[in-house]
C-alpha distance (Angstrom), angle and dihedral (degrees) to the residues before:
residue distance angle dihedral
M1 . . .
A2 3.69 . .
T3 3.69 119.7 .
K4 3.65 125.1 -162.2
K5 3.79 116.7 -126.8
L6 3.74 113.3 -139.8
K7 3.71 113.5 -137.7
V8 3.77 113.1 -139.5
I9 3.73 109.4 -145.5
E10 3.72 111.6 -160.5
K11 3.59 117.7 -156.2
A12 3.75 114.0 -105.5
P13 3.80 111.3 -130.2
T14 3.74 112.4 -99.0
A15 3.69 124.7 -128.6
A16 3.71 92.7 -103.5
Q17 3.80 91.1 52.7
A18 3.81 93.6 49.8
E19 3.80 91.1 47.0
D20 3.81 88.5 51.9
M21 3.77 91.8 48.8
A22 3.80 93.3 49.7
R23 3.82 89.8 48.6
K24 3.77 89.4 52.3
I25 3.76 92.1 51.1
W26 3.78 91.0 49.0
L27 3.83 92.4 50.0
A28 3.82 89.9 48.6
G29 3.85 88.2 57.0
V30 3.72 94.0 46.6
G31 3.85 89.5 48.8
A32 3.78 91.2 53.1
Y33 3.80 91.2 49.8
G34 3.77 89.7 47.3
R35 3.79 90.8 52.6
M36 3.73 95.5 47.9
F37 3.76 91.7 47.6
A38 3.75 91.5 51.5
E39 3.89 91.9 48.6
A40 3.77 91.5 46.6
G41 3.77 90.3 49.6
D42 3.70 92.8 53.1
R43 3.77 93.1 49.3
V44 3.83 90.9 49.7
G45 3.77 88.9 50.2
K46 3.76 92.5 52.5
A47 3.82 92.0 46.0
A48 3.81 93.0 48.5
G49 3.74 90.0 50.6
S50 3.73 95.6 52.7
A51 3.85 96.5 32.5
N52 3.75 94.7 106.4
D53 3.82 92.4 48.2
L54 3.82 89.3 47.5
F55 3.77 91.3 49.8
E56 3.78 94.5 50.7
Q57 3.77 91.1 48.1
L58 3.87 90.1 51.9
V59 3.85 91.7 47.5
A60 3.84 91.5 50.9
R61 3.85 89.9 48.1
G62 3.74 92.1 48.2
E63 3.83 91.8 51.2
A64 3.71 90.1 50.9
L65 3.69 93.2 50.0
E66 3.81 92.1 46.7
D67 3.85 91.5 53.5
A68 3.83 91.4 48.7
V69 3.78 91.7 51.7
R70 3.74 94.1 44.8
D71 3.88 90.2 51.2
R72 3.85 91.3 49.9
L73 3.92 91.4 47.4
E74 3.88 93.5 47.7
A75 3.80 90.6 51.3
N76 3.76 92.1 49.6
E77 3.86 117.5 91.7
T78 3.76 94.4 -154.0
T79 3.70 90.4 59.6
Q80 3.69 92.1 53.2
K81 3.74 91.7 49.4
V82 3.83 91.4 50.1
A83 3.78 90.3 49.9
G84 3.84 88.8 51.8
V85 3.85 92.5 49.5
I86 3.86 88.8 47.6
G87 3.83 90.6 51.7
K88 3.82 89.7 50.3
I89 3.81 91.4 49.0
Q90 3.78 91.6 50.5
D91 3.88 90.5 48.9
F92 3.86 90.7 49.3
R93 3.77 91.0 47.1
A94 3.83 91.0 51.8
E95 3.78 92.3 50.2
Q96 3.81 91.5 47.7
R97 3.73 91.2 49.0
A98 3.87 90.3 49.9
A99 3.83 90.7 48.2
L100 3.86 90.5 50.7
K101 3.78 91.4 49.4
S102 3.78 90.8 50.7
R103 3.88 90.9 49.5
V104 3.78 92.3 47.5
E105 3.83 91.9 49.1
T106 3.83 90.4 49.0
V107 3.83 91.7 51.8
R108 3.75 90.9 44.8
K109 3.76 91.6 55.2
A110 3.82 91.6 45.9
V111 3.72 91.1 51.4
D112 3.71 93.7 46.6
G113 3.79 91.0 50.3
A114 3.80 90.7 49.2
I115 3.78 95.8 47.5
A116 3.76 97.9 41.2
P117 3.77 98.4 85.9
Y118 3.69 90.8 53.5
N119 3.70 98.5 47.5
P120 3.83 106.7 120.3
L121 3.82 93.7 -151.9
A122 3.79 92.5 51.9
L123 3.71 91.3 44.3
A124 3.91 91.0 50.5
R125 3.80 90.3 52.0
Q126 3.76 92.7 48.7
V127 3.79 90.0 50.1
E128 3.80 91.6 50.5
E129 3.82 90.4 47.6
L130 3.78 93.2 49.6
T131 3.80 91.0 45.3
A132 3.81 89.1 54.2
R133 3.79 91.1 48.5
V134 3.84 92.0 50.0
E135 3.68 93.8 49.2
A136 3.83 91.6 47.5
L137 3.82 90.1 51.3
E138 3.86 92.4 47.0
S139 3.77 90.9 50.1
K140 3.77 90.0 51.1
R141 3.76 93.7 48.0
V142 3.73 100.3 42.7
G143 3.77 121.8 16.3
P144 3.77 132.6 -88.9
R145 3.84 90.7 -101.6
V146 3.77 95.7 53.6
V147 3.79 92.0 46.9
A148 3.86 90.2 52.7
K149 3.85 90.1 49.1
A150 3.82 93.0 48.2
A151 3.75 90.7 48.8
A152 3.84 91.2 49.9
A153 3.78 89.5 49.0
K154 3.89 93.1 48.9
A155 3.86 93.3 51.3
P156 3.84 96.9 73.3
R157 3.89 91.2 44.4
R158 3.76 91.0 50.8
A159 3.86 91.6 48.6
A160 3.86 89.9 49.7
A161 3.86 91.1 48.6
A162 3.73 92.4 50.3
A163 3.74 90.6 48.8
A164 3.76 89.4 50.4
R165 3.80 92.3 53.3
T166 3.74 95.6 55.8
P167 3.79 113.7 83.0
R168 3.80 117.6 -120.4
R169 3.80 121.7 -128.1
T170 3.76 120.0 -129.1
K171 3.76 124.7 -156.0
R172 3.78 116.0 -116.6
């Protein structure tokens, strides 16, 4: 015997139903976000209201812990030994730093002394000072007019000597 199978045809959701379902999903997500936002806001408000009290409690607890740790460290021999070693290291470091500064200063003075005769600025000042002394001595020995005449007579010779020192170029 042959039986007929009945086909059950389910209705496919229509576009309007699909759009309605998508909108409901969206609204459920927005609702969840709004609820979390409201709860977080309430918690922040509570925390902000009691922030000063909480801070004061934390400070008091921190002070108590600090006192307890200091008492333990002061009673410990190892801590005292470490503090003594640290003090010795700091003293040694200060001595080494002073010795290094002294050595650097000694080297600086030696270098300054060695370079001083070759310092162009110092040499130029010495030349100017010596020139002034020579002119002063010449003016005392001879008279101001003779010095002026001698300087005028030396000027052309100096120019000629300078020209003779410069090499001349020849055309090739």
